[in-house]
N, C-alpha and C positions, 0 to 999 in steps of 0.2 A: 359728283363728277369723278370718273375713274382716274386712278393713278396710272401714269404711263412711264416708260423707261426710255432713256436716250436711244437705245437700239431700235425702238419702234419707229423713230423718225429718220433713221440712217438713210442717206441718199448718196449714191455714187454716180457721178457723171464722168465718162471717159470719152476723150475725143483726140483728134490729131490736129497739130498746129499746121495750118495751111499758109501758103505765101501771102494771100490777101489779108491775113491777120497779123502780119509781122511789121516791125519797124525797119529803118534802114540798116540796123545791125543784124537783121534776120532773127530777131527774138519776138515772141508774142507781145503784142501791145498790152500795156497794163490795163487799159480800159476794156479790152476783150476778156482778159482774165477776170476783171471785176464783174462783168456781165455773166460769165459762166458761174462765178461764185454766187451771184445774186439769184440765178435760176436754181442752183442746187439748194441754197438756203431757203428759198421760197417753197420748194417741194418739201423739205424737211419740216418747215413750220406748218405747212398744210397737213402733213401726215400727223403731226402732233395734235393740232387743234381741230382738224376736220372742218375748218372754216376758211373763208376768203382771208388772205393775209396780205399785208402791205409792208414794204420796207420802211422802217422807222428811222434807222440809222446804220451807217457803216462805222462801227466803233474802233476798229483796228484792222489795218492791212499791213502785212510785212512782205515786201518783194525782196526776199533773201537771195534768190537764185534766178538768173535769166532762164527763160523757157525757149529753147531754140526751135527754129523751123524744123518740121518733121517729127517733133517729139510727140509721144503719147502722154497726154496729161490727164490725170485723174483728180477730180475734186470730190472730197468726202465731206459731208455735212451732217451734223447731229444737233438737236436741241440740247443745249447744255444746262439751261435753267429756265423756268417759267416764272413770271410775276403775275399780276392780276390778269391783264389782257395781252401782255407782251411775252415774247420768247427770245432768249439769246441763242444764237446759232453759232457754233464754232466750226470753222472750216479748215481742213488740211488739204494742201495741194501737193500732189506727187508727180514726179517725172519718171518715166520708165526708161532705163538705159536701152538703147536700140539693139545692142549686141548681146548683153548678158541677161536682159529682162529684169534686172534688179531695180527696185524703186528707191528713190531718194526724195526726201521732203524738200520742196522748193519754196513754198510760201504758206502763209496761214492768214486767217482773217476771222473777225467776229462781227456778225451782223445782228441787228435787232429787228424783229417783225412784230406787228400787232395784228391780232385776229379781229375781224370786223364782220358785221352782219350785212345784209343785202343793201342797206342804205349807207354803209360806211361808218357806222357807230361801233366803237370797240366793244368786244364781248369777252367774258372770262374764258380762260384756257385751262386744260387739265393740269394737275400737279405732275411734277416729274420726280422720279426717284433714281438717283445714280446707282449703278451696280458695280462698276469697276473703280479702281484707284484713280485712274485718269479722269473718268467721268466725275468722281467726287471732287477732285482738285479743280476741275473746270466749273463745277457747280458752285463751290465755295468762292472761287475767284469772281464769278459773275456778280455776286452781291457786292463785293468790294468795288467792282467797276461801276455798278449802278449807283452806289453811294457817291463815288467820286464824280460821276456825271451830274448827279443832283446837286452836290455841293458847288461844282463849277457853274452850274446854271442858276445858282442862288435859290434853289427849291428845297435845300436842306441845310441846316446849320452844321458846320464842321463838328461841333461837340456831339451832335446826334448821329454821326456816321460811325457807329460803334465798331463794325467790322473793319472799316478802313482805318480807324484810329488804332485798333489793336496791332496794326503793322508797325506803328511808330512809338507806342507807349510800352515802356519796359517797367514792369512792376517789381523788379529786383532791386 
């Protein structure tokens, strides 16, 4: 199976926040943003795997900044790491200033998708090779997040979570 790069899966969705998508404070509903992120992550996962993909989990979502009515919102998604049949997708959400056109980061999220065949059985996905410093940081952190998830689910013993343990063990 060929090696792919995070840039190969890059997906950018840009849209406007409309009145029907806002809460009483005239900010984008969180659920609406989650749906947009899910769509972008799904496309990125499909681009990487070239298979049918399903959302396995929403591992992290940070609603750091409200997204006001009328805003131009851009969701950027890239596969940050692959495992056997799953892919972690890191998403950045940007708001464009209406007058200056400058973008500022509003939110981020991490989703996990699994590639499946036509009958819904998981299938292997291509390896990924980070190319930039940020891609390498996200790639490395993905293994720690996976180990933490497995430990919390009781599927891995804490002593076996080597990457996670390295954050807390000081050999000095």
